C-alpha positions as CSV (number, residue, x, y, z in Angstrom):
1,M,59.9,110.2,-26.1
2,I,62.0,113.1,-27.5
3,D,60.0,116.1,-28.8
4,Q,61.2,117.0,-32.2
5,S,58.3,119.4,-33.1
6,D,58.7,122.9,-34.3
7,S,57.3,124.2,-31.0
8,A,59.8,122.4,-28.9
9,R,62.2,124.4,-26.8
10,C,65.4,123.2,-25.1
11,G,67.9,125.1,-23.1
12,T,71.0,124.5,-21.0
13,F,71.2,126.6,-17.8
14,V,74.5,126.6,-15.8
15,L,74.3,127.2,-12.1
16,A,77.4,129.3,-11.3
17,G,78.6,130.5,-7.9
18,I,81.3,130.3,-5.3
19,P,81.6,127.1,-3.2
20,N,78.7,126.6,-0.8
21,A,76.4,129.0,-2.7
22,G,73.7,126.4,-2.7
23,K,74.0,125.3,-6.3
24,S,73.5,121.6,-5.6
25,T,70.5,122.1,-3.3
26,L,68.9,124.4,-5.9
27,L,69.6,121.9,-8.7
28,N,67.7,119.2,-6.7
29,A,64.8,121.6,-6.1
30,L,64.6,122.6,-9.8
31,V,64.6,119.0,-10.9
32,G,62.4,117.7,-8.1
33,D,64.8,114.8,-7.3
34,K,68.0,114.2,-5.3
35,L,70.8,114.2,-7.9
36,A,73.6,116.5,-6.7
37,I,75.3,115.7,-3.4
38,I,74.9,118.2,-0.6
39,S,77.3,119.0,2.2
40,R,77.8,122.0,4.5
41,K,81.5,121.7,3.7
42,P,82.5,123.8,0.6
43,Q,83.9,122.4,-2.6
44,S,82.0,119.1,-2.4
45,T,81.1,119.3,-6.2
46,R,84.0,118.2,-8.3
47,Q,82.4,117.2,-11.6
48,S,79.4,118.7,-13.2
49,V,76.0,117.2,-12.3
50,V,73.2,117.4,-14.9
51,G,69.5,117.6,-14.0
52,I,66.6,117.7,-16.5
53,R,63.1,119.1,-16.1
54,T,60.6,118.9,-18.9
55,E,57.5,121.2,-18.8
56,G,55.2,120.5,-21.8
57,S,57.0,121.5,-24.9
58,T,60.1,122.9,-23.1
59,Q,63.0,121.0,-21.7
60,L,65.3,122.6,-19.2
61,I,68.8,121.1,-18.7
62,F,70.4,122.3,-15.5
63,V,74.2,121.9,-15.0
64,D,75.8,122.2,-11.6
65,P,79.5,122.6,-12.1
66,P,82.2,123.0,-9.5
67,G,82.2,126.3,-7.5
68,L,84.1,129.3,-8.7
69,L,87.3,129.7,-6.7
70,E,91.0,130.6,-6.8
71,P,92.7,127.3,-7.4
72,R,95.4,126.2,-5.0
73,Y,96.4,122.8,-6.5
74,L,95.9,120.8,-9.8
75,L,92.5,119.3,-9.0
76,Q,91.1,122.7,-8.3
77,E,92.6,124.0,-11.5
78,A,90.8,121.2,-13.4
79,M,87.5,122.0,-11.5
80,Q,87.8,125.7,-12.3
81,Q,88.6,125.0,-16.0
82,L,85.5,122.8,-16.2
83,A,83.3,125.4,-14.5
84,L,84.5,128.2,-16.9
85,E,84.1,126.0,-20.0
86,Q,80.5,125.3,-19.1
87,L,79.7,128.9,-18.3
88,L,80.8,129.9,-21.8
89,S,78.8,127.2,-23.5
90,A,75.5,127.8,-21.7
91,D,72.3,129.1,-23.2
92,A,71.8,131.0,-20.0
93,V,73.5,131.3,-16.6
94,I,72.0,131.4,-13.2
95,Y,74.5,133.2,-11.0
96,L,74.1,132.2,-7.4
97,H,75.3,134.0,-4.2
98,P,74.3,133.3,-0.6
99,M,72.0,136.1,0.6
100,P,73.6,136.2,4.1
101,E,76.9,137.2,2.5
102,G,75.6,140.4,0.9
103,D,75.7,141.4,-2.7
104,P,77.8,139.3,-5.2
105,A,80.8,140.3,-7.1
106,P,80.1,140.6,-10.9
107,L,80.2,137.3,-12.6
108,E,82.7,138.7,-15.1
109,T,85.2,138.8,-12.2
110,W,85.7,135.0,-12.7
111,L,86.1,135.1,-16.5
112,R,89.5,136.9,-16.6
113,N,91.0,136.4,-20.0
114,K,88.3,134.0,-21.2
115,A,86.1,134.9,-24.1
116,K,83.3,137.3,-23.1
117,M,80.2,135.5,-22.1
118,R,77.2,136.2,-24.4
119,A,74.5,134.2,-22.6
120,P,71.9,136.0,-20.5
121,V,72.5,136.0,-16.7
122,M,70.0,135.8,-13.9
123,T,71.6,136.8,-10.5
124,V,70.0,134.8,-7.7
125,L,70.5,135.2,-3.9
126,T,70.2,131.8,-2.3
127,K,69.5,130.7,1.3
128,A,66.8,133.4,1.5
129,D,65.2,131.5,4.4
130,L,68.2,132.5,6.6
131,I,67.3,136.2,6.3
132,S,64.1,137.6,7.6
133,R,62.1,139.8,5.1
134,D,62.5,142.9,7.3
135,R,66.3,142.6,7.1
136,R,66.3,142.5,3.3
137,R,67.2,146.0,2.2
138,G,69.6,147.9,0.0
139,G,71.2,146.3,-3.0
140,S,69.8,142.9,-2.4
141,A,66.4,144.0,-3.7
142,Q,67.6,144.1,-7.3
143,Y,68.2,140.3,-7.3
144,L,65.8,137.4,-7.1
145,A,65.7,135.9,-3.6
146,V,65.4,132.1,-3.6
147,S,65.2,129.4,-1.0
148,A,65.4,125.7,-2.0
149,V,64.2,124.9,1.5
150,T,61.0,126.9,1.5
151,G,60.5,127.1,-2.2
152,E,60.6,130.9,-2.3
153,G,61.4,132.2,-5.7
154,I,61.6,128.8,-7.4
155,D,58.5,129.4,-9.6
156,T,59.9,132.8,-10.7
157,L,63.2,131.3,-11.6
158,L,61.6,128.5,-13.5
159,A,59.5,131.0,-15.4
160,W,62.7,132.9,-16.4
161,C,64.3,129.7,-17.6
162,L,61.2,128.7,-19.6
163,A,61.3,132.1,-21.3
164,H,65.0,131.8,-22.1
165,A,65.0,128.3,-23.6
166,P,65.9,128.5,-27.3
167,R,63.6,127.0,-29.9
168,R,65.1,123.6,-30.7
169,P,64.3,119.9,-30.3
170,F,64.6,118.1,-27.0
171,R,68.0,116.6,-26.3
172,N,66.6,114.0,-23.9
173,A,63.5,111.9,-23.4
174,A,60.7,113.9,-21.6
175,D,60.8,111.6,-18.6
176,D,64.6,111.7,-18.1
177,I,65.8,113.5,-14.9
178,S,69.5,113.3,-16.0
179,N,71.6,112.2,-19.0
180,Q,74.4,110.9,-16.8
181,P,74.8,107.2,-16.0
182,L,73.7,105.6,-12.7
183,R,77.3,104.7,-11.9
184,F,78.2,108.4,-11.9
185,F,75.6,109.0,-9.2
186,A,76.7,105.9,-7.3
187,A,80.2,107.4,-7.0
188,E,78.9,110.8,-6.1
189,F,76.7,109.4,-3.3
190,V,79.7,107.5,-1.9
191,R,81.6,110.8,-1.8
192,E,78.6,112.4,-0.1
193,A,78.7,109.7,2.6
194,A,82.4,110.4,3.0
195,F,81.7,114.1,3.7
196,E,79.1,113.0,6.3
197,V,81.1,110.3,8.0
198,L,84.7,111.4,7.9
199,G,86.4,114.3,9.5
200,D,86.6,117.9,8.2
201,E,89.7,117.6,5.9
202,L,89.8,113.9,5.0
203,P,86.9,113.8,2.5
204,Y,88.8,116.2,0.3
205,A,91.6,113.6,-0.1
206,V,89.0,110.9,-1.0
207,A,88.0,110.1,-4.6
208,A,85.5,107.4,-5.6
209,E,85.6,105.3,-8.7
210,V,82.9,102.7,-9.7
211,E,84.8,99.6,-10.8
212,E,81.7,97.4,-11.4
213,F,78.0,98.0,-11.7
214,R,75.7,95.0,-12.3
215,E,72.1,96.0,-12.5
216,S,71.2,92.4,-13.6
217,R,72.0,91.1,-10.2
218,K,69.6,91.1,-7.3
219,P,70.5,93.0,-5.2
220,V,72.3,95.4,-7.7
221,Y,76.0,94.8,-7.2
222,I,78.2,97.9,-7.1
223,R,81.9,97.9,-6.4
224,V,83.5,101.2,-5.6
225,T,87.2,102.0,-4.9
226,L,87.9,104.9,-2.6
227,Y,91.2,106.4,-3.3
228,V,93.2,108.4,-0.7
229,E,96.6,110.0,-1.0
230,R,98.5,108.4,2.0
231,E,98.6,105.1,3.9
232,S,97.6,107.0,7.1
233,Q,94.5,108.2,5.4
234,K,93.6,104.7,4.3
235,G,93.7,103.6,7.9
236,M,91.4,106.5,8.9
237,V,88.9,105.7,6.2
238,I,88.8,102.0,7.1
239,G,88.7,102.6,10.8
240,S,89.4,100.2,13.7
241,G,88.2,96.8,12.7
242,G,86.7,98.3,9.5
243,R,84.1,100.2,11.5
244,T,84.4,103.5,9.7
245,V,84.2,102.1,6.1
246,K,81.2,100.0,7.2
247,I,79.3,103.1,8.4
248,L,80.3,104.9,5.2
249,G,79.1,102.1,3.1
250,E,75.7,101.8,5.0
251,T,75.2,105.6,4.6
252,A,76.0,105.5,0.9
253,R,74.0,102.4,0.2
254,G,70.8,104.0,1.5
255,K,71.3,107.0,-0.8
256,I,71.9,104.8,-3.8
257,E,68.9,102.6,-3.1
258,T,66.7,105.6,-2.9
259,L,67.8,106.7,-6.4
260,L,67.6,103.2,-7.9
261,G,64.4,102.2,-6.1
262,S,65.9,98.8,-5.5
263,K,68.2,97.0,-3.0
264,V,72.0,97.4,-3.5
265,Y,75.0,95.4,-2.4
266,L,77.7,98.0,-2.1
267,D,81.3,96.6,-2.1
268,L,83.8,99.3,-0.9
269,W,87.6,99.0,-1.3
270,V,90.1,101.6,-0.1
271,K,93.4,102.1,-2.0
272,V,96.2,104.6,-2.0
273,L,96.8,106.7,-5.1
274,P,99.7,108.9,-4.1
275,K,99.1,112.7,-4.4
276,W,96.2,112.1,-6.8
277,R,94.9,115.7,-6.4
278,T,98.2,117.0,-7.9
279,S,98.9,114.3,-10.5
280,P,97.7,114.9,-14.1
281,L,97.8,111.1,-14.8
282,A,95.8,110.3,-11.7
283,L,93.2,113.0,-12.5
284,R,92.7,111.7,-16.0
285,Q,92.3,108.2,-14.6
286,L,89.5,109.6,-12.3
287,G,87.8,111.4,-15.2
288,F,88.9,114.9,-14.6
289,P,90.1,117.2,-17.4
290,T,93.7,118.0,-17.5
291,P,94.2,121.7,-17.0
292,I,95.6,123.5,-20.0
293,G,99.4,123.3,-20.1
294,R,99.6,120.7,-17.3
295,N,99.9,117.3,-19.1
296,R,102.5,115.6,-17.1
């Protein structure tokens, strides 16, 4: 049920930070469920993941966009554009930086010529569990230390979010944990499996697109196409005798079944979409925004 009362509060909080700052892990901790994919490899988040937490008359909408970076190719330009657009539309921003890497650069560093951000900002140092308390000194004391692993600082961060949620009706039902479709998360968990199963560089050349999602079937039938950029990559993803793609599928299926709470038949196909990371047409097909001025 959606709370439309005068006492309702609802705010959108964007988690901003460099790649591997712990945004996805923190999103999952704030929502209390596994939504965002997690990898030790940076830049695993390509499209924004939305998580929702409702506390009484307040609804918190957390958005985990791609990490802030200096783009090197068209896909990264699209990711950066998406991240900046969400920063500028947020009710409040949670600016994350890994505590082991010292103090963060000002968030404004990433805005460049964009409109000045008016939303309140909470600067948070993540991965606090990696630094002992006796080593925490100097400038780090001015920021909130948080660990999604131990739970340190989570309650303080949630209290800040609750205090900064604007007075407005809920945008989602009180029991929702996201406003994104299940097929979105199915594709994301297939990509997460790719980061776990494949080598260091190959997952970055892999895109996942759900072609079919039949919840009415038992088990739930999901057909996903994995796109790579070259024929040689296709062979690596499939593996000898199909061994690699079978392991990838088993890994992804377990993640999807946990989310759905039901059995899944995951049907994976591997195709070549040449140079998709640098093709505006291919990026649009895969649901990415076309960077401004790059329509061809």
